[in-house]
C-alpha positions as CSV (number, residue, x, y, z in Angstrom):
1,M,0.0,0.0,0.0
2,L,1.4,3.4,-1.0
3,L,-0.9,5.5,1.2
4,P,0.9,6.6,4.4
5,G,-0.4,4.9,7.5
6,Y,-1.6,8.1,9.2
7,E,-3.9,9.0,6.3
8,P,-7.7,8.3,6.6
9,R,-8.8,4.9,5.2
10,I,-11.4,3.6,7.6
11,G,-14.2,4.4,5.0
12,T,-12.8,1.8,2.6
13,S,-11.1,-0.7,4.9
14,L,-13.9,-3.3,4.6
15,A,-14.0,-3.0,0.8
16,K,-10.3,-3.4,0.7
17,V,-10.4,-6.6,2.7
18,E,-13.3,-8.0,0.6
19,Y,-11.5,-7.2,-2.7
20,E,-8.3,-8.9,-1.4
21,L,-10.2,-12.0,-0.4
22,S,-12.1,-12.1,-3.7
23,L,-8.8,-11.8,-5.7
24,E,-7.3,-14.8,-3.8
25,Y,-10.5,-16.8,-4.4
26,Q,-10.4,-15.9,-8.1
27,L,-6.7,-16.9,-8.4
28,E,-7.6,-20.3,-6.9
29,K,-10.6,-20.6,-9.2
30,V,-8.5,-20.0,-12.4
31,I,-6.0,-22.7,-11.2
32,W,-8.8,-25.1,-10.6
33,C,-10.6,-24.4,-13.9
34,A,-7.3,-24.8,-15.8
35,E,-6.7,-28.1,-14.1
36,K,-10.2,-29.4,-14.8
37,F,-10.0,-28.4,-18.5
38,R,-6.7,-30.1,-19.0
39,E,-8.2,-33.3,-17.4
40,K,-11.2,-33.1,-19.7
41,L,-9.0,-32.5,-22.8
42,K,-7.0,-35.6,-22.2
43,T,-10.0,-37.9,-22.0
44,D,-12.3,-36.2,-24.6
45,T,-13.7,-38.6,-27.1
46,H,-15.2,-36.3,-29.7
47,V,-14.4,-37.3,-33.3
48,N,-13.0,-34.0,-34.5
49,D,-13.7,-31.3,-31.9
50,L,-14.5,-31.3,-28.2
51,D,-17.5,-32.7,-26.3
52,H,-19.8,-30.0,-24.8
53,D,-18.7,-30.7,-21.2
54,T,-15.1,-30.1,-22.2
55,Y,-16.1,-26.8,-23.8
56,F,-18.0,-25.9,-20.6
57,S,-14.7,-26.2,-18.8
58,L,-12.8,-24.1,-21.4
59,D,-15.6,-21.4,-21.3
60,T,-15.4,-21.3,-17.5
61,L,-11.6,-20.9,-17.6
62,V,-11.7,-18.0,-20.0
63,T,-14.4,-16.1,-18.1
64,A,-12.7,-16.8,-14.8
65,T,-9.5,-15.3,-16.1
66,A,-11.2,-12.2,-17.4
67,T,-13.0,-11.8,-14.1
68,L,-9.6,-12.2,-12.3
69,V,-8.4,-9.1,-14.2
70,E,-11.4,-7.1,-13.0
71,F,-10.8,-8.2,-9.4
72,Y,-7.1,-7.3,-9.7
73,Y,-7.9,-3.8,-11.0
74,S,-10.1,-3.2,-7.9
75,N,-7.1,-4.3,-5.7
76,V,-4.8,-1.9,-7.5
77,I,-7.1,1.0,-6.4
78,Y,-8.1,-0.1,-2.9
79,S,-5.2,-2.2,-1.8
80,L,-1.9,-1.8,-3.7
81,I,-2.2,2.0,-3.9
82,S,-5.2,2.9,-1.7
83,T,-7.4,5.9,-1.5
84,I,-8.7,8.5,1.0
85,I,-12.4,8.5,-0.2
86,D,-14.9,8.5,2.6
87,E,-16.8,5.5,1.3
88,P,-16.2,2.9,-1.4
89,K,-17.2,3.3,-5.0
90,K,-17.9,0.7,-7.6
91,V,-14.9,-0.1,-9.8
92,E,-15.3,-0.9,-13.4
93,F,-12.4,-2.0,-15.7
94,R,-13.6,-0.7,-19.0
95,G,-12.2,1.4,-21.8
96,L,-8.6,1.5,-20.5
97,D,-5.8,0.8,-23.1
98,E,-2.6,2.3,-24.4
99,S,-4.4,4.8,-26.6
100,N,-6.3,6.6,-23.8
101,L,-4.2,5.7,-20.7
102,E,-3.3,9.2,-19.5
103,Q,-6.8,10.6,-20.0
104,R,-8.5,7.7,-18.3
105,K,-5.9,7.7,-15.5
106,K,-6.7,11.3,-14.7
107,E,-10.4,10.4,-14.5
108,I,-9.8,7.4,-12.3
109,F,-7.4,9.3,-10.0
110,R,-9.9,12.2,-9.6
111,N,-12.9,9.8,-9.0
112,F,-11.2,7.7,-6.4
113,R,-8.9,10.5,-5.0
114,I,-5.8,8.4,-5.7
115,G,-2.6,10.2,-5.0
116,E,-4.2,12.7,-2.7
117,L,-3.0,13.3,0.9
118,T,-4.5,15.3,3.8
119,Q,-1.1,15.9,5.4
120,G,2.3,17.0,4.3
121,D,3.7,20.0,2.3
122,D,3.2,20.6,-1.4
123,N,6.4,18.9,-2.4
124,F,5.6,15.7,-0.4
125,K,2.1,15.6,-1.9
126,K,3.4,16.1,-5.4
127,A,6.0,13.3,-4.9
128,H,3.3,11.0,-3.6
129,R,1.0,11.6,-6.5
130,K,3.9,10.9,-8.9
131,K,4.7,7.7,-7.1
132,C,1.0,6.6,-7.3
133,S,0.9,7.4,-11.1
134,E,4.1,5.4,-11.7
135,H,2.9,2.4,-9.7
136,F,-0.5,2.5,-11.4
137,D,1.3,2.2,-14.8
138,K,3.5,-0.6,-13.5
139,Y,0.7,-2.6,-11.9
140,L,-1.4,-2.5,-15.1
141,E,1.3,-2.6,-17.8
142,F,0.9,-6.3,-18.6
143,I,-2.8,-5.8,-19.2
144,I,-2.8,-2.5,-21.1
145,S,0.1,-3.7,-23.3
146,G,-2.3,-5.9,-25.3
147,R,-0.5,-9.2,-24.8
148,Y,-3.6,-10.8,-23.3
149,D,-6.1,-9.1,-25.6
150,V,-6.9,-12.3,-27.5
151,L,-8.0,-13.8,-24.2
152,F,-10.4,-10.9,-23.6
153,E,-11.6,-11.1,-27.2
154,I,-12.6,-14.8,-26.7
155,N,-14.3,-13.9,-23.4
156,N,-16.3,-11.2,-25.2
157,H,-17.2,-13.7,-28.0
158,I,-18.5,-16.2,-25.4
159,K,-20.6,-13.5,-23.7
160,H,-22.0,-11.8,-26.7
161,N,-21.6,-13.7,-30.0
162,G,-21.8,-17.5,-29.6
163,R,-20.3,-20.7,-28.5
164,L,-16.7,-21.7,-29.2
165,R,-15.9,-24.2,-31.9
166,G,-12.6,-25.8,-33.0
167,F,-10.9,-28.8,-34.4
168,Y,-9.1,-31.7,-32.9
169,L,-6.3,-32.4,-35.3
170,K,-5.1,-36.0,-35.2
171,I,-1.6,-36.4,-36.6
172,R,0.3,-39.6,-37.1
173,S,3.9,-39.3,-35.8
174,T,7.0,-40.9,-37.1
175,R,6.4,-43.7,-34.5
176,E,3.0,-44.4,-35.9
177,E,1.3,-42.9,-32.9
178,F,-1.6,-40.4,-33.2
179,I,-0.9,-37.0,-31.7
180,K,-4.1,-35.0,-30.9
181,S,-3.8,-31.2,-31.0
182,H,-6.9,-29.1,-30.4
183,F,-7.4,-25.5,-31.4
184,L,-10.2,-23.0,-31.6
185,L,-11.2,-22.0,-35.1
186,F,-13.0,-18.8,-36.1
187,T,-14.2,-18.9,-39.7
188,N,-13.6,-16.2,-42.2
189,E,-17.3,-15.5,-42.3
190,S,-17.3,-14.6,-38.6
191,E,-14.8,-11.7,-39.1
192,Y,-17.5,-9.1,-38.6
193,L,-18.0,-10.2,-35.0
194,F,-14.6,-9.0,-33.9
195,K,-13.0,-5.7,-33.2
196,N,-9.8,-4.7,-35.0
197,K,-7.5,-6.7,-32.8
198,T,-5.8,-10.0,-32.9
199,I,-8.5,-12.4,-34.1
200,K,-9.7,-10.0,-36.8
201,K,-6.2,-9.4,-38.0
202,L,-5.6,-13.1,-38.1
203,L,-8.6,-13.6,-40.3
204,E,-7.6,-10.8,-42.6
205,A,-4.0,-11.9,-42.9
206,D,-2.9,-12.7,-46.5
207,Y,-1.4,-16.1,-46.3
208,N,-1.4,-19.0,-48.7
209,S,-1.1,-22.1,-46.5
210,A,-0.4,-24.3,-49.6
211,S,3.0,-22.6,-50.2
212,E,5.9,-24.6,-48.8
213,N,8.4,-21.8,-49.1
214,I,6.8,-19.4,-46.6
215,S,8.5,-19.4,-43.1
216,E,6.9,-16.3,-41.7
217,L,3.4,-14.7,-41.5
218,V,2.8,-11.0,-41.1
219,I,0.0,-10.0,-38.8
220,G,-0.5,-6.3,-38.8
221,D,2.9,-4.9,-37.8
222,M,4.2,-8.2,-36.4
223,T,6.1,-10.9,-38.1
224,C,5.4,-14.4,-36.7
225,S,7.5,-17.5,-37.1
226,I,5.8,-20.6,-38.5
227,V,6.1,-23.6,-36.1
228,K,4.5,-26.4,-38.0
229,K,2.2,-27.2,-40.9
230,Y,-0.4,-30.0,-41.1
231,G,-2.3,-30.1,-44.4
232,N,-4.1,-26.8,-44.7
233,F,-3.4,-25.8,-41.1
234,T,-0.3,-23.7,-40.3
235,F,0.8,-23.2,-36.7
236,F,2.8,-20.1,-35.8
237,S,4.1,-18.4,-32.7
238,M,3.4,-14.9,-31.5
239,D,3.9,-13.5,-28.0
240,N,4.3,-17.1,-26.6
241,V,0.9,-18.1,-28.1
242,I,0.5,-20.7,-30.9
243,Y,-2.0,-19.5,-33.5
244,V,-3.5,-21.4,-36.4
245,K,-4.2,-20.1,-39.9
246,S,-5.9,-22.0,-42.7
247,N,-7.9,-21.2,-45.9
248,I,-11.2,-21.4,-43.9
249,G,-10.3,-19.3,-40.8
250,A,-7.9,-18.8,-37.9
251,G,-7.6,-19.5,-34.2
252,L,-5.2,-20.6,-31.5
253,T,-4.5,-23.8,-29.6
254,S,-6.5,-24.6,-26.5
255,N,-3.3,-25.2,-24.5
256,S,-2.2,-21.6,-25.4
257,I,-5.3,-20.4,-23.6
258,V,-4.4,-22.4,-20.5
259,H,-0.8,-21.1,-20.8
260,M,-2.0,-17.5,-21.1
261,S,-4.3,-17.9,-18.1
262,Y,-1.4,-19.2,-16.1
263,R,1.0,-16.4,-17.3
264,L,-1.5,-13.7,-16.5
265,S,-2.1,-15.1,-13.0
266,L,1.7,-15.2,-12.4
267,E,2.0,-11.5,-13.4
268,I,-0.7,-10.6,-10.9
269,L,0.9,-12.8,-8.2
270,G,4.3,-11.2,-8.8
271,H,2.9,-7.7,-8.0
272,L,0.9,-8.9,-5.0
273,I,3.9,-10.8,-3.5
274,N,6.2,-7.8,-3.9
275,A,3.6,-5.5,-2.3
276,K,2.8,-7.6,0.7
277,K,6.1,-8.1,2.4
278,G,5.7,-9.0,6.1
279,Q,2.2,-10.4,5.6
280,I,3.3,-14.0,6.3
281,T,-0.1,-15.8,6.0
282,T,-1.0,-14.0,2.8
283,L,2.4,-14.5,1.3
284,N,2.3,-18.2,2.1
285,K,-0.9,-18.6,0.2
286,L,0.2,-16.5,-2.7
287,N,3.5,-18.4,-3.0
288,Q,1.6,-21.7,-3.0
289,F,-0.5,-20.5,-5.9
290,R,2.7,-19.5,-7.8
291,K,4.4,-22.8,-7.1
292,K,1.3,-24.7,-8.3
293,I,1.0,-22.7,-11.5
294,E,4.7,-22.9,-12.3
295,C,4.6,-26.7,-11.8
296,E,1.6,-27.0,-14.2
297,M,3.1,-24.8,-16.8
298,E,6.1,-27.1,-17.1
299,S,3.9,-29.9,-18.4
300,I,2.0,-27.9,-21.1
301,T,2.8,-28.5,-24.8
302,L,1.5,-25.5,-26.8
303,V,1.2,-27.4,-30.0
């Protein structure tokens, strides 16, 4: 907490505790959902996609991770930085990205009186506000940067557009064993459902999967390395996510979604652990979460 201990905070103390407990609960929920989906994925018997109950698990993981971000944002305001408002206000994580960060930050700081002090001279108050501004940026950088945008796009698709669909690719290895690799697939016809972000750019990308000479794929202003090709499906890597492109659509591997959920959780845990030095009970729980996630991530194959 950046707010000095002598500053008034009793008006939001109960909200602070509730947000902290909710965030710990949601971290545990994401870990549980990821584990359940991976178990379902291993035993799924659908011919070329996933059974409904396996998709139920994947949907739940995506929405749980998106909710985790919202809970974390509330913690940034009420716990990691803190505020002197007389009573708590509802927090909504909407419309905050790199393009409008400074303007939205001014509104948020004004609404929640972040960076304000009741004691101290002008220089001290100015230094405190600057510190709060810098930490606000630091705490939210991994979200605002866009590297998890595709996860939020999929969550939005589940909430507003329709069910997820995909394909379970069965590949015969050199040892005559079948390798099953599942990925979500959004068809070219569904492009209109998405904003001008990752999935839409994937669908718009000009790429001839039949060409054997292409080793890279350009998505917007990013050049991605091709990992594997299976028939009309090309797998390529971008920001530690394995995407898929074909002549009928584009998507990403299901294991990449699990991996992203874990990575996002670790980024949140990193900030929480650094900010809660001396809180032994809380730190023990957070470190257990981190250890569990790191162990699970070691066993994930993205393709």
